[in-house]
N, C-alpha and C positions, 0 to 999 in steps of 0.2 A: 537338928542342924546347929553347929557351933555358932553362938551369937557373935563371937569375935572373928569369925572367918570373913575375909574380904568379900564385898559384894561383887557378884559377877554381872557385868553389864549385859543387857539384853542383846541378842544377835539381831542386827538390822535386817529388815526384810530384803530378800533377794531382788535385784533389779530385774524387772520383767524383760523377757527376751524381746528384742526389737526386731521386727521384720523389715525386709528391704523391698522396695518397689522401684521398678524402672518406669520413668515417665518420659515419653518422647515429646519433642516439639516444645522445648522450654527455653526459648531464646530471648524473651522479652518480659520485663517486669509487669507489663499490662496484659499479657496473654493469658489464655485459659490454662495453659500448662503451668504457668507460674502460680495461678490461683490454686490449682490442684496440689502442687508441691507444698505450698504453705499449709493447706489443710492437713495433708498427710503427715507433715513434720509435726504439726501440733498434736496429731493423734498418736505420735510415737513411732512413726516409720522412719527408717533410714532410707536414703534416696540415691538413685543414679538418674541423672538428667541428661538428655541429649538435645542438641541444638544444631542449626546449620545456617550460618550467616549469609551464604550465597542466596538462599531463598528470601530472607528478609530484605536483601538488597534489591530484589525485583518487585517488592511489595510497596504499597503506598507509605507505610510507616518507616521503611528504610532500616538500616542497621543501627542498633543502639549498642555501641561497642562495650559499654561497661555493665550492661544489664545482667549478663550471666554471672559475672564476678560478684556484683552487688546482691543478687538473689542467693547465691551460694553462701555468702557471708551471713545474710539474714537468716537463712535456714539453719546454718551451723550454730548460730547464737541461741537457737531453741533447744540445742542438745542433739540435733540430728547429725549423723555422719552423711556427708554429701560428696558425690563424685559427679562432675560435669564433663561431658565428652562431646566433641563434634562428631556428627554422623551424617554422611551423605547417602541417604537411602535410595538414591537413584543407582548407586553402585551395587551390583549383585553380591559383592563380597563384604559389604559394609556390616551386615548383621553378624557374620562370623567373627570379624575382627572385634566388633563391639562386645560380643559375649565373652571372648577371650579376656579382654581387659576387665570386664565385670567380674568374672570368676576369680581373677587374681587380686582385684582391689576391693571388692564388695562382698563376695561370697554368693550363696544361693539367693534367688529372688522368690518371693512369695506373691508379689503383685506386679502386674503389667498394665500400664495405662498408655494407650496409643492416642496421643493428642497431636501428633505431627500431621502435616498435610501439605500437598501441592495443590494450590488453588489459584487458577488464572482464568478469568471469564472468557468464554468464547462459545460460539454456536456451532450447529452442525455444518454450516457452510464455510466458516472461517477458522475452524480448529485445524491446526497443523498436525501432521503425523508426529513430529518431534514432541509437541506438547501433549498429545494424546498418550504416547508411550511413556512420557515422563510421569504423568498423573497416575497411570496404572502401576508403574514401577514403584512409586513412592507410597501411594495410598493403598494399593492392593497387594502387590507382590511382597514388598518389604514387611507389611503387616502380617502376612502369612508366615514369612520367615521368622519374624519376631515371636509369634505365637508358638511356632514349632520349636524354636530354640528355648523358649521359656518352659515348655512342657518337658523337654529333654532333661532339664536341670532342676525341676521343681522338687522341693523336699517331700518327704513321705506324707506330711500333713496337707499337701496340696497347695492351692493358691487361687488367685482370681485374675481374670482379664477383663478390662473395660476399654472399649474403643469408641471414640467420638465419631459420629456420623452426621449426615445432613440429608434433607429431602430436596435439595436443589436438583433441578432437571434442565428446563429450557434455558438457553443462553449461558449455561454453565456446564456444557456437555461433558468434557472430560473429567471434571471434578465430580459431578453428580453420578456419572456412570461408574467411576472408580470407587466412589463411596458405596454404591449399590453392591459392587463386588465385595467390598469389605464387609458389609452386613452379612452376606451369605457365608463368608469365611468364618466369621465369629460365631454365627449360629451353628455351623458345622463343628466348630471347636467345642461348643457346649456338649454336643452329643458324643463326639469322639474322645474327648479328654475328660469327660465326667468321671469315668472309672478311676482316674488318677486324683480325684478330689479337686478338680479344676472347674470353677464356674467361669462362664464367658458371656458377656452381654455387650450390646451396642447401645450407646446413649446419644440421643438427639437432643441437644440443649436449646434448639431454636435460636433466634437472633441474639447474639451477644456482641456488644460493641467493644472491640479491643483495639480500635484505631483504624478500622477499614471503612467505617461509615462516614459520609458527609452529614451535615446537619439536616438536610432535607430527608435523607433516607432514615436517619435516626428518628425524626419526628413521625414519619409515615409508619415505621415499624412499631414504635411505641403506641400509636393509636390502635394498632391491631391487637395489642396485648390486653386481655381482660383486666389485668391489674394496672394498666396504664404506664408500665415501665418496662424497659428492656432487661434481659438477664445480665448477670455479672459473672465474672470468673468464680467468685465465692459461691454463687448459687449452683453452678455446675460442680464445683468441688465437693459440696455437701452430698450430692447424689453419688459421686464417684467414691467418696469415703465410705458411704453406706454399703455400696456394692462390693467393696474390698473387705469389709468387716466380716467377722464370723456370722453375724446375723444376716448380712446381705447376701452371703454366698448361697443361700437357699434359692435366690433368684438366679436363674441361669437360662440361656438360650432365648433371651428376650431382646426386642428392640424397644428400649425404654424411652418414652418422650417425657422429659422433665423440662418443659419449655414455658412454664408460667401460664399454660392454657392457650398458647398461640395456635396450636393445631386443633383445638376443640371445635 
């Protein structure tokens, strides 16, 4: 080698390919969906987020008008590409419209996290037909549509689905029943979509205070926890991140309880 030849700088390592995940139900900075989005962005995922402010307006915490924009900026500051889109999953056409936008603006998805929900307390005797149908439309039908749409566009290397569920039953009838339907849909997806390299799991995080508890309920639930504290969005996010990771995709078709021992 000629000692006088100019030194050739080393070629920088290639930037790892960033995967993209759709996370639904990310309307509030304090929510579980936001916690999941933060963890996935930190792990190198690009993100598509959905939110629906009409639902927040009916809930105790109300609409936080700047939260989506603030969270988007926070995630983008980590280097993640982020698209935030409103989605009314009560509308049967909402998923098709959403996926068209995602295909144009974000490309193929390798991860799907279903953290959206309709949740209004009512019992067998006072649940209205409208509320019952809205819960099943949002929590069950739209989740099936999203999983099917995800499978139709998933790349050759496959992907992962994680859906948040609950064990609520009495006095929360339409929510609990529709989450039960969601559980069966996701477990079916694990069997039916496994040949495409898609894992699918349901995750029950137990009680997580994101603004819907009063102090009395917060204290009561914390006393039931073996560790003496309630779960946080970050706790949930760690389990979701594992299930979406290459190592976690060997877990499939499971109803995972990552609840700090609450159900023990």
